[in-house]
SEKE-11364 format. One record per residue (C-alpha): residue number from 1; x, y, z; residue in one letter. Coordinates in nm, 2 decimals, m for minus. Layout:
% residues N
{NUM, {X, Y, Z}, "A"} ...
//
This chain:
% residues 42
{1, {0.00, 0.00, 0.00}, "M"} {2, {0.13, 0.34, m0.09}, "S"} {3, {0.23, 0.58, 0.19}, "E"} {4, {m0.02, 0.84, 0.09}, "E"} {5, {m0.31, 0.60, 0.07}, "L"} {6, {m0.22, 0.46, 0.41}, "Y"} {7, {m0.21, 0.81, 0.56}, "E"} {8, {m0.54, 0.91, 0.42}, "S"} {9, {m0.71, 0.59, 0.54}, "S"} {10, {m0.57, 0.66, 0.88}, "R"} {11, {m0.71, 1.01, 0.87}, "Y"} {12, {m1.05, 0.90, 0.76}, "W"} {13, {m1.06, 0.63, 1.03}, "Q"} {14, {m0.99, 0.88, 1.30}, "S"} {15, {m1.24, 1.13, 1.15}, "R"} {16, {m1.50, 0.86, 1.14}, "Y"} {17, {m1.44, 0.75, 1.50}, "S"} {18, {m1.46, 1.12, 1.61}, "D"} {19, {m1.79, 1.15, 1.42}, "L"} {20, {m1.92, 0.83, 1.57}, "M"} {21, {m1.83, 0.93, 1.93}, "S"} {22, {m1.99, 1.27, 1.88}, "D"} {23, {m2.30, 1.10, 1.74}, "Y"} {24, {m2.32, 0.85, 2.03}, "L"} {25, {m2.28, 1.13, 2.28}, "K"} {26, {m2.56, 1.33, 2.13}, "E"} {27, {m2.78, 1.02, 2.11}, "A"} {28, {m2.72, 0.95, 2.48}, "E"} {29, {m2.80, 1.31, 2.56}, "E"} {30, {m3.12, 1.28, 2.36}, "N"} {31, {m3.22, 0.97, 2.54}, "I"} {32, {m3.16, 1.14, 2.88}, "E"} {33, {m3.38, 1.43, 2.77}, "L"} {34, {m3.66, 1.20, 2.66}, "K"} {35, {m3.64, 1.02, 3.00}, "K"} {36, {m3.66, 1.36, 3.18}, "Q"} {37, {m3.96, 1.47, 2.96}, "L"} {38, {m4.14, 1.15, 3.04}, "K"} {39, {m4.08, 1.20, 3.41}, "R"} {40, {m4.21, 1.56, 3.39}, "L"} {41, {m4.52, 1.44, 3.21}, "K"} {42, {m4.59, 1.15, 3.44}, "A"} 
//
């Protein structure tokens, strides 16, 4: 594998994992908000 290709795939893998962790964090926060809303409504 050429060096450049290797570097760019490394870059995209780290970008992807950053995006995924941000996404998961937001999803967790949304779940928490929904739980709190349910508690308020109940």
